[in-house]
mmCIF file of the protein (N, C-alpha, C, O) and its ligand, coordinates in Angstrom:
data_MODEL
# 
_entry.id   MODEL 
# 
loop_
_entity.id 
_entity.type 
_entity.pdbx_number_of_molecules 
1 polymer     1 
2 non-polymer 1 
# 
_entity_poly.entity_id                      1 
_entity_poly.type                           'polypeptide(L)' 
_entity_poly.nstd_linkage                   no 
_entity_poly.nstd_monomer                   no 
_entity_poly.pdbx_seq_one_letter_code       MTYEAFCVAEGCGAESGPHDEQADAQDWALRHAGRTGHDLFRRVVTDHARVTREA 
_entity_poly.pdbx_seq_one_letter_code_can   MTYEAFCVAEGCGAESGPHDEQADAQDWALRHAGRTGHDLFRRVVTDHARVTREA 
_entity_poly.pdbx_strand_id                 A 
# 
loop_
_entity_poly_seq.entity_id 
_entity_poly_seq.num 
_entity_poly_seq.mon_id 
_entity_poly_seq.hetero 
1 1  MET n 
1 2  THR n 
1 3  TYR n 
1 4  GLU n 
1 5  ALA n 
1 6  PHE n 
1 7  CYS n 
1 8  VAL n 
1 9  ALA n 
1 10 GLU n 
1 11 GLY n 
1 12 CYS n 
1 13 GLY n 
1 14 ALA n 
1 15 GLU n 
1 16 SER n 
1 17 GLY n 
1 18 PRO n 
1 19 HIS n 
1 20 ASP n 
1 21 GLU n 
1 22 GLN n 
1 23 ALA n 
1 24 ASP n 
1 25 ALA n 
1 26 GLN n 
1 27 ASP n 
1 28 TRP n 
1 29 ALA n 
1 30 LEU n 
1 31 ARG n 
1 32 HIS n 
1 33 ALA n 
1 34 GLY n 
1 35 ARG n 
1 36 THR n 
1 37 GLY n 
1 38 HIS n 
1 39 ASP n 
1 40 LEU n 
1 41 PHE n 
1 42 ARG n 
1 43 ARG n 
1 44 VAL n 
1 45 VAL n 
1 46 THR n 
1 47 ASP n 
1 48 HIS n 
1 49 ALA n 
1 50 ARG n 
1 51 VAL n 
1 52 THR n 
1 53 ARG n 
1 54 GLU n 
1 55 ALA n 
# 
loop_
_struct_asym.id 
_struct_asym.entity_id 
A 1 
B 2 
# 
loop_
_chem_comp.id 
_chem_comp.type 
_chem_comp.mon_nstd_flag 
ALA 'L-peptide linking' y 
ARG 'L-peptide linking' y 
ASP 'L-peptide linking' y 
CYS 'L-peptide linking' y 
GLN 'L-peptide linking' y 
GLU 'L-peptide linking' y 
GLY 'peptide linking'   y 
HIS 'L-peptide linking' y 
LEU 'L-peptide linking' y 
MET 'L-peptide linking' y 
PHE 'L-peptide linking' y 
PRO 'L-peptide linking' y 
SER 'L-peptide linking' y 
THR 'L-peptide linking' y 
TRP 'L-peptide linking' y 
TYR 'L-peptide linking' y 
VAL 'L-peptide linking' y 
ZN  non-polymer         . 
# 
_pdbx_entity_nonpoly.entity_id   2 
_pdbx_entity_nonpoly.name        ? 
_pdbx_entity_nonpoly.comp_id     ZN 
# 
_pdbx_nonpoly_scheme.asym_id         B 
_pdbx_nonpoly_scheme.entity_id       2 
_pdbx_nonpoly_scheme.mon_id          ZN 
_pdbx_nonpoly_scheme.ndb_seq_num     1 
_pdbx_nonpoly_scheme.pdb_seq_num     101 
_pdbx_nonpoly_scheme.auth_seq_num    101 
_pdbx_nonpoly_scheme.pdb_mon_id      ZN 
_pdbx_nonpoly_scheme.auth_mon_id     ZN 
_pdbx_nonpoly_scheme.pdb_strand_id   A 
_pdbx_nonpoly_scheme.pdb_ins_code    . 
# 
loop_
_atom_site.group_PDB 
_atom_site.id 
_atom_site.type_symbol 
_atom_site.label_atom_id 
_atom_site.label_alt_id 
_atom_site.label_comp_id 
_atom_site.label_asym_id 
_atom_site.label_entity_id 
_atom_site.label_seq_id 
_atom_site.pdbx_PDB_ins_code 
_atom_site.Cartn_x 
_atom_site.Cartn_y 
_atom_site.Cartn_z 
_atom_site.occupancy 
_atom_site.B_iso_or_equiv 
_atom_site.pdbx_formal_charge 
_atom_site.auth_seq_id 
_atom_site.auth_comp_id 
_atom_site.auth_asym_id 
_atom_site.auth_atom_id 
_atom_site.pdbx_PDB_model_num 
ATOM   1   N  N  . MET A 1 1  ? -12.067 -13.276 63.596 1.00 0.00 ? 1   MET A N  1 
ATOM   2   C  CA . MET A 1 1  ? -11.297 -13.261 62.353 1.00 0.00 ? 1   MET A CA 1 
ATOM   3   C  C  . MET A 1 1  ? -11.630 -11.991 61.567 1.00 0.00 ? 1   MET A C  1 
ATOM   4   O  O  . MET A 1 1  ? -12.751 -11.486 61.627 1.00 0.00 ? 1   MET A O  1 
ATOM   5   N  N  . THR A 1 2  ? -10.655 -11.494 60.842 1.00 0.00 ? 2   THR A N  1 
ATOM   6   C  CA . THR A 1 2  ? -10.854 -10.324 59.991 1.00 0.00 ? 2   THR A CA 1 
ATOM   7   C  C  . THR A 1 2  ? -10.519 -10.721 58.557 1.00 0.00 ? 2   THR A C  1 
ATOM   8   O  O  . THR A 1 2  ? -9.501  -11.361 58.295 1.00 0.00 ? 2   THR A O  1 
ATOM   9   N  N  . TYR A 1 3  ? -11.400 -10.327 57.635 1.00 0.00 ? 3   TYR A N  1 
ATOM   10  C  CA . TYR A 1 3  ? -11.253 -10.719 56.236 1.00 0.00 ? 3   TYR A CA 1 
ATOM   11  C  C  . TYR A 1 3  ? -11.050 -9.480  55.384 1.00 0.00 ? 3   TYR A C  1 
ATOM   12  O  O  . TYR A 1 3  ? -11.766 -8.488  55.520 1.00 0.00 ? 3   TYR A O  1 
ATOM   13  N  N  . GLU A 1 4  ? -10.058 -9.553  54.499 1.00 0.00 ? 4   GLU A N  1 
ATOM   14  C  CA . GLU A 1 4  ? -9.810  -8.448  53.582 1.00 0.00 ? 4   GLU A CA 1 
ATOM   15  C  C  . GLU A 1 4  ? -9.485  -9.015  52.209 1.00 0.00 ? 4   GLU A C  1 
ATOM   16  O  O  . GLU A 1 4  ? -8.955  -10.119 52.090 1.00 0.00 ? 4   GLU A O  1 
ATOM   17  N  N  . ALA A 1 5  ? -9.809  -8.248  51.178 1.00 0.00 ? 5   ALA A N  1 
ATOM   18  C  CA . ALA A 1 5  ? -9.459  -8.625  49.814 1.00 0.00 ? 5   ALA A CA 1 
ATOM   19  C  C  . ALA A 1 5  ? -8.755  -7.451  49.154 1.00 0.00 ? 5   ALA A C  1 
ATOM   20  O  O  . ALA A 1 5  ? -9.142  -6.295  49.326 1.00 0.00 ? 5   ALA A O  1 
ATOM   21  N  N  . PHE A 1 6  ? -7.721  -7.767  48.403 1.00 0.00 ? 6   PHE A N  1 
ATOM   22  C  CA . PHE A 1 6  ? -6.937  -6.756  47.705 1.00 0.00 ? 6   PHE A CA 1 
ATOM   23  C  C  . PHE A 1 6  ? -6.909  -7.103  46.228 1.00 0.00 ? 6   PHE A C  1 
ATOM   24  O  O  . PHE A 1 6  ? -6.549  -8.217  45.848 1.00 0.00 ? 6   PHE A O  1 
ATOM   25  N  N  . CYS A 1 7  ? -7.291  -6.142  45.398 1.00 0.00 ? 7   CYS A N  1 
ATOM   26  C  CA . CYS A 1 7  ? -7.203  -6.352  43.951 1.00 0.00 ? 7   CYS A CA 1 
ATOM   27  C  C  . CYS A 1 7  ? -5.732  -6.335  43.550 1.00 0.00 ? 7   CYS A C  1 
ATOM   28  O  O  . CYS A 1 7  ? -4.984  -5.440  43.945 1.00 0.00 ? 7   CYS A O  1 
ATOM   29  N  N  . VAL A 1 8  ? -5.326  -7.320  42.770 1.00 0.00 ? 8   VAL A N  1 
ATOM   30  C  CA . VAL A 1 8  ? -3.923  -7.390  42.365 1.00 0.00 ? 8   VAL A CA 1 
ATOM   31  C  C  . VAL A 1 8  ? -3.714  -6.958  40.920 1.00 0.00 ? 8   VAL A C  1 
ATOM   32  O  O  . VAL A 1 8  ? -2.612  -7.093  40.388 1.00 0.00 ? 8   VAL A O  1 
ATOM   33  N  N  . ALA A 1 9  ? -4.764  -6.437  40.277 1.00 0.00 ? 9   ALA A N  1 
ATOM   34  C  CA . ALA A 1 9  ? -4.598  -5.938  38.907 1.00 0.00 ? 9   ALA A CA 1 
ATOM   35  C  C  . ALA A 1 9  ? -3.575  -4.798  38.921 1.00 0.00 ? 9   ALA A C  1 
ATOM   36  O  O  . ALA A 1 9  ? -3.578  -3.959  39.822 1.00 0.00 ? 9   ALA A O  1 
ATOM   37  N  N  . GLU A 1 10 ? -2.720  -4.782  37.931 1.00 0.00 ? 10  GLU A N  1 
ATOM   38  C  CA . GLU A 1 10 ? -1.644  -3.797  37.891 1.00 0.00 ? 10  GLU A CA 1 
ATOM   39  C  C  . GLU A 1 10 ? -2.197  -2.376  37.940 1.00 0.00 ? 10  GLU A C  1 
ATOM   40  O  O  . GLU A 1 10 ? -3.080  -2.014  37.163 1.00 0.00 ? 10  GLU A O  1 
ATOM   41  N  N  . GLY A 1 11 ? -1.666  -1.579  38.860 1.00 0.00 ? 11  GLY A N  1 
ATOM   42  C  CA . GLY A 1 11 ? -2.033  -0.176  38.948 1.00 0.00 ? 11  GLY A CA 1 
ATOM   43  C  C  . GLY A 1 11 ? -3.372  0.091   39.595 1.00 0.00 ? 11  GLY A C  1 
ATOM   44  O  O  . GLY A 1 11 ? -3.805  1.243   39.628 1.00 0.00 ? 11  GLY A O  1 
ATOM   45  N  N  . CYS A 1 12 ? -4.048  -0.917  40.111 1.00 0.00 ? 12  CYS A N  1 
ATOM   46  C  CA . CYS A 1 12 ? -5.373  -0.707  40.697 1.00 0.00 ? 12  CYS A CA 1 
ATOM   47  C  C  . CYS A 1 12 ? -5.250  -0.354  42.184 1.00 0.00 ? 12  CYS A C  1 
ATOM   48  O  O  . CYS A 1 12 ? -5.534  0.774   42.587 1.00 0.00 ? 12  CYS A O  1 
ATOM   49  N  N  . GLY A 1 13 ? -4.834  -1.309  42.972 1.00 0.00 ? 13  GLY A N  1 
ATOM   50  C  CA . GLY A 1 13 ? -4.620  -1.029  44.383 1.00 0.00 ? 13  GLY A CA 1 
ATOM   51  C  C  . GLY A 1 13 ? -5.873  -0.957  45.224 1.00 0.00 ? 13  GLY A C  1 
ATOM   52  O  O  . GLY A 1 13 ? -5.802  -0.558  46.387 1.00 0.00 ? 13  GLY A O  1 
ATOM   53  N  N  . ALA A 1 14 ? -7.036  -1.334  44.674 1.00 0.00 ? 14  ALA A N  1 
ATOM   54  C  CA . ALA A 1 14 ? -8.271  -1.281  45.461 1.00 0.00 ? 14  ALA A CA 1 
ATOM   55  C  C  . ALA A 1 14 ? -8.243  -2.340  46.553 1.00 0.00 ? 14  ALA A C  1 
ATOM   56  O  O  . ALA A 1 14 ? -7.714  -3.435  46.361 1.00 0.00 ? 14  ALA A O  1 
ATOM   57  N  N  . GLU A 1 15 ? -8.811  -2.002  47.685 1.00 0.00 ? 15  GLU A N  1 
ATOM   58  C  CA . GLU A 1 15 ? -8.895  -2.971  48.775 1.00 0.00 ? 15  GLU A CA 1 
ATOM   59  C  C  . GLU A 1 15 ? -10.232 -2.858  49.478 1.00 0.00 ? 15  GLU A C  1 
ATOM   60  O  O  . GLU A 1 15 ? -10.849 -1.795  49.538 1.00 0.00 ? 15  GLU A O  1 
ATOM   61  N  N  . SER A 1 16 ? -10.653 -3.984  50.004 1.00 0.00 ? 16  SER A N  1 
ATOM   62  C  CA . SER A 1 16 ? -11.993 -4.047  50.608 1.00 0.00 ? 16  SER A CA 1 
ATOM   63  C  C  . SER A 1 16 ? -12.038 -3.344  51.957 1.00 0.00 ? 16  SER A C  1 
ATOM   64  O  O  . SER A 1 16 ? -13.100 -2.900  52.392 1.00 0.00 ? 16  SER A O  1 
ATOM   65  N  N  . GLY A 1 17 ? -10.908 -3.243  52.611 1.00 0.00 ? 17  GLY A N  1 
ATOM   66  C  CA . GLY A 1 17 ? -10.930 -2.860  54.016 1.00 0.00 ? 17  GLY A CA 1 
ATOM   67  C  C  . GLY A 1 17 ? -11.292 -4.081  54.841 1.00 0.00 ? 17  GLY A C  1 
ATOM   68  O  O  . GLY A 1 17 ? -11.753 -5.088  54.303 1.00 0.00 ? 17  GLY A O  1 
ATOM   69  N  N  . PRO A 1 18 ? -11.088 -3.991  56.126 1.00 0.00 ? 18  PRO A N  1 
ATOM   70  C  CA . PRO A 1 18 ? -11.347 -5.151  56.985 1.00 0.00 ? 18  PRO A CA 1 
ATOM   71  C  C  . PRO A 1 18 ? -12.837 -5.404  57.203 1.00 0.00 ? 18  PRO A C  1 
ATOM   72  O  O  . PRO A 1 18 ? -13.618 -4.479  57.427 1.00 0.00 ? 18  PRO A O  1 
ATOM   73  N  N  . HIS A 1 19 ? -13.206 -6.674  57.131 1.00 0.00 ? 19  HIS A N  1 
ATOM   74  C  CA . HIS A 1 19 ? -14.596 -7.077  57.366 1.00 0.00 ? 19  HIS A CA 1 
ATOM   75  C  C  . HIS A 1 19 ? -14.620 -8.215  58.380 1.00 0.00 ? 19  HIS A C  1 
ATOM   76  O  O  . HIS A 1 19 ? -13.713 -9.045  58.427 1.00 0.00 ? 19  HIS A O  1 
ATOM   77  N  N  . ASP A 1 20 ? -15.658 -8.235  59.175 1.00 0.00 ? 20  ASP A N  1 
ATOM   78  C  CA . ASP A 1 20 ? -15.811 -9.306  60.151 1.00 0.00 ? 20  ASP A CA 1 
ATOM   79  C  C  . ASP A 1 20 ? -16.313 -10.594 59.513 1.00 0.00 ? 20  ASP A C  1 
ATOM   80  O  O  . ASP A 1 20 ? -16.108 -11.683 60.049 1.00 0.00 ? 20  ASP A O  1 
ATOM   81  N  N  . GLU A 1 21 ? -16.976 -10.463 58.355 1.00 0.00 ? 21  GLU A N  1 
ATOM   82  C  CA . GLU A 1 21 ? -17.545 -11.634 57.695 1.00 0.00 ? 21  GLU A CA 1 
ATOM   83  C  C  . GLU A 1 21 ? -16.855 -11.839 56.357 1.00 0.00 ? 21  GLU A C  1 
ATOM   84  O  O  . GLU A 1 21 ? -16.652 -10.892 55.597 1.00 0.00 ? 21  GLU A O  1 
ATOM   85  N  N  . GLN A 1 22 ? -16.497 -13.089 56.078 1.00 0.00 ? 22  GLN A N  1 
ATOM   86  C  CA . GLN A 1 22 ? -15.844 -13.385 54.806 1.00 0.00 ? 22  GLN A CA 1 
ATOM   87  C  C  . GLN A 1 22 ? -16.741 -13.002 53.639 1.00 0.00 ? 22  GLN A C  1 
ATOM   88  O  O  . GLN A 1 22 ? -16.258 -12.555 52.599 1.00 0.00 ? 22  GLN A O  1 
ATOM   89  N  N  . ALA A 1 23 ? -18.073 -13.182 53.814 1.00 0.00 ? 23  ALA A N  1 
ATOM   90  C  CA . ALA A 1 23 ? -19.011 -12.876 52.731 1.00 0.00 ? 23  ALA A CA 1 
ATOM   91  C  C  . ALA A 1 23 ? -18.946 -11.399 52.339 1.00 0.00 ? 23  ALA A C  1 
ATOM   92  O  O  . ALA A 1 23 ? -19.138 -11.059 51.171 1.00 0.00 ? 23  ALA A O  1 
ATOM   93  N  N  . ASP A 1 24 ? -18.676 -10.524 53.304 1.00 0.00 ? 24  ASP A N  1 
ATOM   94  C  CA . ASP A 1 24 ? -18.632 -9.091  52.993 1.00 0.00 ? 24  ASP A CA 1 
ATOM   95  C  C  . ASP A 1 24 ? -17.421 -8.751  52.132 1.00 0.00 ? 24  ASP A C  1 
ATOM   96  O  O  . ASP A 1 24 ? -17.524 -7.954  51.199 1.00 0.00 ? 24  ASP A O  1 
ATOM   97  N  N  . ALA A 1 25 ? -16.278 -9.351  52.442 1.00 0.00 ? 25  ALA A N  1 
ATOM   98  C  CA . ALA A 1 25 ? -15.094 -9.128  51.620 1.00 0.00 ? 25  ALA A CA 1 
ATOM   99  C  C  . ALA A 1 25 ? -15.300 -9.733  50.227 1.00 0.00 ? 25  ALA A C  1 
ATOM   100 O  O  . ALA A 1 25 ? -14.866 -9.176  49.218 1.00 0.00 ? 25  ALA A O  1 
ATOM   101 N  N  . GLN A 1 26 ? -15.975 -10.887 50.201 1.00 0.00 ? 26  GLN A N  1 
ATOM   102 C  CA . GLN A 1 26 ? -16.258 -11.538 48.920 1.00 0.00 ? 26  GLN A CA 1 
ATOM   103 C  C  . GLN A 1 26 ? -17.212 -10.690 48.073 1.00 0.00 ? 26  GLN A C  1 
ATOM   104 O  O  . GLN A 1 26 ? -17.031 -10.561 46.862 1.00 0.00 ? 26  GLN A O  1 
ATOM   105 N  N  . ASP A 1 27 ? -18.228 -10.116 48.723 1.00 0.00 ? 27  ASP A N  1 
ATOM   106 C  CA . ASP A 1 27 ? -19.169 -9.254  48.004 1.00 0.00 ? 27  ASP A CA 1 
ATOM   107 C  C  . ASP A 1 27 ? -18.458 -8.047  47.407 1.00 0.00 ? 27  ASP A C  1 
ATOM   108 O  O  . ASP A 1 27 ? -18.727 -7.646  46.275 1.00 0.00 ? 27  ASP A O  1 
ATOM   109 N  N  . TRP A 1 28 ? -17.548 -7.480  48.185 1.00 0.00 ? 28  TRP A N  1 
ATOM   110 C  CA . TRP A 1 28 ? -16.789 -6.341  47.680 1.00 0.00 ? 28  TRP A CA 1 
ATOM   111 C  C  . TRP A 1 28 ? -16.016 -6.749  46.418 1.00 0.00 ? 28  TRP A C  1 
ATOM   112 O  O  . TRP A 1 28 ? -16.006 -6.025  45.423 1.00 0.00 ? 28  TRP A O  1 
ATOM   113 N  N  . ALA A 1 29 ? -15.368 -7.928  46.477 1.00 0.00 ? 29  ALA A N  1 
ATOM   114 C  CA . ALA A 1 29 ? -14.576 -8.395  45.337 1.00 0.00 ? 29  ALA A CA 1 
ATOM   115 C  C  . ALA A 1 29 ? -15.463 -8.601  44.114 1.00 0.00 ? 29  ALA A C  1 
ATOM   116 O  O  . ALA A 1 29 ? -15.075 -8.282  42.990 1.00 0.00 ? 29  ALA A O  1 
ATOM   117 N  N  . LEU A 1 30 ? -16.661 -9.141  44.348 1.00 0.00 ? 30  LEU A N  1 
ATOM   118 C  CA . LEU A 1 30 ? -17.574 -9.377  43.224 1.00 0.00 ? 30  LEU A CA 1 
ATOM   119 C  C  . LEU A 1 30 ? -18.021 -8.054  42.605 1.00 0.00 ? 30  LEU A C  1 
ATOM   120 O  O  . LEU A 1 30 ? -18.079 -7.917  41.383 1.00 0.00 ? 30  LEU A O  1 
ATOM   121 N  N  . ARG A 1 31 ? -18.336 -7.086  43.463 1.00 0.00 ? 31  ARG A N  1 
ATOM   122 C  CA . ARG A 1 31 ? -18.742 -5.775  42.943 1.00 0.00 ? 31  ARG A CA 1 
ATOM   123 C  C  . ARG A 1 31 ? -17.592 -5.124  42.187 1.00 0.00 ? 31  ARG A C  1 
ATOM   124 O  O  . ARG A 1 31 ? -17.795 -4.554  41.115 1.00 0.00 ? 31  ARG A O  1 
ATOM   125 N  N  . HIS A 1 32 ? -16.389 -5.208  42.739 1.00 0.00 ? 32  HIS A N  1 
ATOM   126 C  CA . HIS A 1 32 ? -15.225 -4.602  42.092 1.00 0.00 ? 32  HIS A CA 1 
ATOM   127 C  C  . HIS A 1 32 ? -14.969 -5.277  40.746 1.00 0.00 ? 32  HIS A C  1 
ATOM   128 O  O  . HIS A 1 32 ? -14.665 -4.611  39.757 1.00 0.00 ? 32  HIS A O  1 
ATOM   129 N  N  . ALA A 1 33 ? -15.094 -6.589  40.718 1.00 0.00 ? 33  ALA A N  1 
ATOM   130 C  CA . ALA A 1 33 ? -14.890 -7.324  39.470 1.00 0.00 ? 33  ALA A CA 1 
ATOM   131 C  C  . ALA A 1 33 ? -15.938 -6.919  38.438 1.00 0.00 ? 33  ALA A C  1 
ATOM   132 O  O  . ALA A 1 33 ? -15.634 -6.771  37.255 1.00 0.00 ? 33  ALA A O  1 
ATOM   133 N  N  . GLY A 1 34 ? -17.190 -6.739  38.908 1.00 0.00 ? 34  GLY A N  1 
ATOM   134 C  CA . GLY A 1 34 ? -18.249 -6.345  37.990 1.00 0.00 ? 34  GLY A CA 1 
ATOM   135 C  C  . GLY A 1 34 ? -18.015 -4.965  37.412 1.00 0.00 ? 34  GLY A C  1 
ATOM   136 O  O  . GLY A 1 34 ? -18.326 -4.702  36.250 1.00 0.00 ? 34  GLY A O  1 
ATOM   137 N  N  . ARG A 1 35 ? -17.460 -4.084  38.237 1.00 0.00 ? 35  ARG A N  1 
ATOM   138 C  CA . ARG A 1 35 ? -17.233 -2.702  37.825 1.00 0.00 ? 35  ARG A CA 1 
ATOM   139 C  C  . ARG A 1 35 ? -16.043 -2.576  36.893 1.00 0.00 ? 35  ARG A C  1 
ATOM   140 O  O  . ARG A 1 35 ? -16.066 -1.791  35.945 1.00 0.00 ? 35  ARG A O  1 
ATOM   141 N  N  . THR A 1 36 ? -14.990 -3.362  37.169 1.00 0.00 ? 36  THR A N  1 
ATOM   142 C  CA . THR A 1 36 ? -13.696 -3.111  36.538 1.00 0.00 ? 36  THR A CA 1 
ATOM   143 C  C  . THR A 1 36 ? -13.245 -4.232  35.616 1.00 0.00 ? 36  THR A C  1 
ATOM   144 O  O  . THR A 1 36 ? -12.403 -4.013  34.745 1.00 0.00 ? 36  THR A O  1 
ATOM   145 N  N  . GLY A 1 37 ? -13.793 -5.433  35.794 1.00 0.00 ? 37  GLY A N  1 
ATOM   146 C  CA . GLY A 1 37 ? -13.292 -6.582  35.056 1.00 0.00 ? 37  GLY A CA 1 
ATOM   147 C  C  . GLY A 1 37 ? -12.074 -7.211  35.705 1.00 0.00 ? 37  GLY A C  1 
ATOM   148 O  O  . GLY A 1 37 ? -11.554 -8.214  35.218 1.00 0.00 ? 37  GLY A O  1 
ATOM   149 N  N  . HIS A 1 38 ? -11.616 -6.622  36.807 1.00 0.00 ? 38  HIS A N  1 
ATOM   150 C  CA . HIS A 1 38 ? -10.488 -7.228  37.532 1.00 0.00 ? 38  HIS A CA 1 
ATOM   151 C  C  . HIS A 1 38 ? -10.978 -8.521  38.186 1.00 0.00 ? 38  HIS A C  1 
ATOM   152 O  O  . HIS A 1 38 ? -12.028 -8.545  38.829 1.00 0.00 ? 38  HIS A O  1 
ATOM   153 N  N  . ASP A 1 39 ? -10.211 -9.584  38.013 1.00 0.00 ? 39  ASP A N  1 
ATOM   154 C  CA . ASP A 1 39 ? -10.745 -10.880 38.451 1.00 0.00 ? 39  ASP A CA 1 
ATOM   155 C  C  . ASP A 1 39 ? -9.809  -11.655 39.351 1.00 0.00 ? 39  ASP A C  1 
ATOM   156 O  O  . ASP A 1 39 ? -10.034 -12.839 39.599 1.00 0.00 ? 39  ASP A O  1 
ATOM   157 N  N  . LEU A 1 40 ? -8.756  -11.010 39.848 1.00 0.00 ? 40  LEU A N  1 
ATOM   158 C  CA . LEU A 1 40 ? -7.857  -11.721 40.750 1.00 0.00 ? 40  LEU A CA 1 
ATOM   159 C  C  . LEU A 1 40 ? -7.633  -10.880 42.002 1.00 0.00 ? 40  LEU A C  1 
ATOM   160 O  O  . LEU A 1 40 ? -7.284  -9.702  41.935 1.00 0.00 ? 40  LEU A O  1 
ATOM   161 N  N  . PHE A 1 41 ? -7.843  -11.514 43.121 1.00 0.00 ? 41  PHE A N  1 
ATOM   162 C  CA . PHE A 1 41 ? -7.749  -10.812 44.403 1.00 0.00 ? 41  PHE A CA 1 
ATOM   163 C  C  . PHE A 1 41 ? -6.858  -11.599 45.353 1.00 0.00 ? 41  PHE A C  1 
ATOM   164 O  O  . PHE A 1 41 ? -6.856  -12.829 45.364 1.00 0.00 ? 41  PHE A O  1 
ATOM   165 N  N  . ARG A 1 42 ? -6.120  -10.869 46.132 1.00 0.00 ? 42  ARG A N  1 
ATOM   166 C  CA . ARG A 1 42 ? -5.364  -11.490 47.226 1.00 0.00 ? 42  ARG A CA 1 
ATOM   167 C  C  . ARG A 1 42 ? -6.242  -11.394 48.462 1.00 0.00 ? 42  ARG A C  1 
ATOM   168 O  O  . ARG A 1 42 ? -6.705  -10.315 48.830 1.00 0.00 ? 42  ARG A O  1 
ATOM   169 N  N  . ARG A 1 43 ? -6.461  -12.519 49.086 1.00 0.00 ? 43  ARG A N  1 
ATOM   170 C  CA . ARG A 1 43 ? -7.304  -12.513 50.272 1.00 0.00 ? 43  ARG A CA 1 
ATOM   171 C  C  . ARG A 1 43 ? -6.439  -12.688 51.516 1.00 0.00 ? 43  ARG A C  1 
ATOM   172 O  O  . ARG A 1 43 ? -5.512  -13.497 51.544 1.00 0.00 ? 43  ARG A O  1 
ATOM   173 N  N  . VAL A 1 44 ? -6.761  -11.927 52.517 1.00 0.00 ? 44  VAL A N  1 
ATOM   174 C  CA . VAL A 1 44 ? -6.020  -11.988 53.773 1.00 0.00 ? 44  VAL A CA 1 
ATOM   175 C  C  . VAL A 1 44 ? -7.003  -12.258 54.892 1.00 0.00 ? 44  VAL A C  1 
ATOM   176 O  O  . VAL A 1 44 ? -7.999  -11.552 55.050 1.00 0.00 ? 44  VAL A O  1 
ATOM   177 N  N  . VAL A 1 45 ? -6.712  -13.284 55.664 1.00 0.00 ? 45  VAL A N  1 
ATOM   178 C  CA . VAL A 1 45 ? -7.504  -13.597 56.845 1.00 0.00 ? 45  VAL A CA 1 
ATOM   179 C  C  . VAL A 1 45 ? -6.593  -13.440 58.051 1.00 0.00 ? 45  VAL A C  1 
ATOM   180 O  O  . VAL A 1 45 ? -5.519  -14.039 58.121 1.00 0.00 ? 45  VAL A O  1 
ATOM   181 N  N  . THR A 1 46 ? -7.035  -12.633 58.986 1.00 0.00 ? 46  THR A N  1 
ATOM   182 C  CA . THR A 1 46 ? -6.260  -12.400 60.194 1.00 0.00 ? 46  THR A CA 1 
ATOM   183 C  C  . THR A 1 46 ? -6.996  -13.013 61.372 1.00 0.00 ? 46  THR A C  1 
ATOM   184 O  O  . THR A 1 46 ? -8.178  -12.740 61.585 1.00 0.00 ? 46  THR A O  1 
ATOM   185 N  N  . ASP A 1 47 ? -6.318  -13.817 62.114 1.00 0.00 ? 47  ASP A N  1 
ATOM   186 C  CA . ASP A 1 47 ? -6.945  -14.249 63.357 1.00 0.00 ? 47  ASP A CA 1 
ATOM   187 C  C  . ASP A 1 47 ? -6.147  -13.697 64.519 1.00 0.00 ? 47  ASP A C  1 
ATOM   188 O  O  . ASP A 1 47 ? -5.010  -13.248 64.369 1.00 0.00 ? 47  ASP A O  1 
ATOM   189 N  N  . HIS A 1 48 ? -6.759  -13.743 65.648 1.00 0.00 ? 48  HIS A N  1 
ATOM   190 C  CA . HIS A 1 48 ? -6.182  -13.117 66.821 1.00 0.00 ? 48  HIS A CA 1 
ATOM   191 C  C  . HIS A 1 48 ? -5.979  -14.178 67.894 1.00 0.00 ? 48  HIS A C  1 
ATOM   192 O  O  . HIS A 1 48 ? -6.866  -14.988 68.163 1.00 0.00 ? 48  HIS A O  1 
ATOM   193 N  N  . ALA A 1 49 ? -4.829  -14.160 68.485 1.00 0.00 ? 49  ALA A N  1 
ATOM   194 C  CA . ALA A 1 49 ? -4.550  -15.086 69.573 1.00 0.00 ? 49  ALA A CA 1 
ATOM   195 C  C  . ALA A 1 49 ? -4.458  -14.295 70.870 1.00 0.00 ? 49  ALA A C  1 
ATOM   196 O  O  . ALA A 1 49 ? -3.640  -13.385 71.008 1.00 0.00 ? 49  ALA A O  1 
ATOM   197 N  N  . ARG A 1 50 ? -5.292  -14.651 71.788 1.00 0.00 ? 50  ARG A N  1 
ATOM   198 C  CA . ARG A 1 50 ? -5.211  -14.016 73.098 1.00 0.00 ? 50  ARG A CA 1 
ATOM   199 C  C  . ARG A 1 50 ? -4.401  -14.931 74.016 1.00 0.00 ? 50  ARG A C  1 
ATOM   200 O  O  . ARG A 1 50 ? -4.710  -16.113 74.161 1.00 0.00 ? 50  ARG A O  1 
ATOM   201 N  N  . VAL A 1 51 ? -3.404  -14.390 74.608 1.00 0.00 ? 51  VAL A N  1 
ATOM   202 C  CA . VAL A 1 51 ? -2.555  -15.202 75.482 1.00 0.00 ? 51  VAL A CA 1 
ATOM   203 C  C  . VAL A 1 51 ? -2.638  -14.665 76.915 1.00 0.00 ? 51  VAL A C  1 
ATOM   204 O  O  . VAL A 1 51 ? -2.881  -13.482 77.157 1.00 0.00 ? 51  VAL A O  1 
ATOM   205 N  N  . THR A 1 52 ? -2.433  -15.559 77.810 1.00 0.00 ? 52  THR A N  1 
ATOM   206 C  CA . THR A 1 52 ? -2.413  -15.132 79.211 1.00 0.00 ? 52  THR A CA 1 
ATOM   207 C  C  . THR A 1 52 ? -1.073  -15.504 79.821 1.00 0.00 ? 52  THR A C  1 
ATOM   208 O  O  . THR A 1 52 ? -0.487  -16.540 79.504 1.00 0.00 ? 52  THR A O  1 
ATOM   209 N  N  . ARG A 1 53 ? -0.622  -14.668 80.667 1.00 0.00 ? 53  ARG A N  1 
ATOM   210 C  CA . ARG A 1 53 ? 0.645   -14.929 81.354 1.00 0.00 ? 53  ARG A CA 1 
ATOM   211 C  C  . ARG A 1 53 ? 0.482   -16.068 82.327 1.00 0.00 ? 53  ARG A C  1 
ATOM   212 O  O  . ARG A 1 53 ? -0.533  -16.189 83.012 1.00 0.00 ? 53  ARG A O  1 
ATOM   213 N  N  . GLU A 1 54 ? 1.499   -16.897 82.373 1.00 0.00 ? 54  GLU A N  1 
ATOM   214 C  CA . GLU A 1 54 ? 1.469   -17.939 83.397 1.00 0.00 ? 54  GLU A CA 1 
ATOM   215 C  C  . GLU A 1 54 ? 1.680   -17.323 84.775 1.00 0.00 ? 54  GLU A C  1 
ATOM   216 O  O  . GLU A 1 54 ? 2.460   -16.388 84.957 1.00 0.00 ? 54  GLU A O  1 
ATOM   217 N  N  . ALA A 1 55 ? 0.968   -17.874 85.715 1.00 0.00 ? 55  ALA A N  1 
ATOM   218 C  CA . ALA A 1 55 ? 1.092   -17.314 87.070 1.00 0.00 ? 55  ALA A CA 1 
ATOM   219 C  C  . ALA A 1 55 ? 2.474   -17.608 87.655 1.00 0.00 ? 55  ALA A C  1 
ATOM   220 O  O  . ALA A 1 55 ? 2.762   -17.215 88.786 1.00 0.00 ? 55  ALA A O  1 
HETATM 221 ZN ZN . ZN  B 2 .  ? -9.000  -3.665  40.668 1.00 0.00 2 101 ZN  A ZN 1 
# 
């Protein structure tokens, strides 16, 4: 799974970048909130499906 957080404060546009651990994206959001006072983030979790062709 890949975890990302995006600040949704108007005109900000900061994003965590992809992280393998949810805690890392969360830490980024907490640091960003502490720095800026922005307190709403859009979180995106991406999972990957590996498929195999039927024989
Ligand atoms: Zn922000």
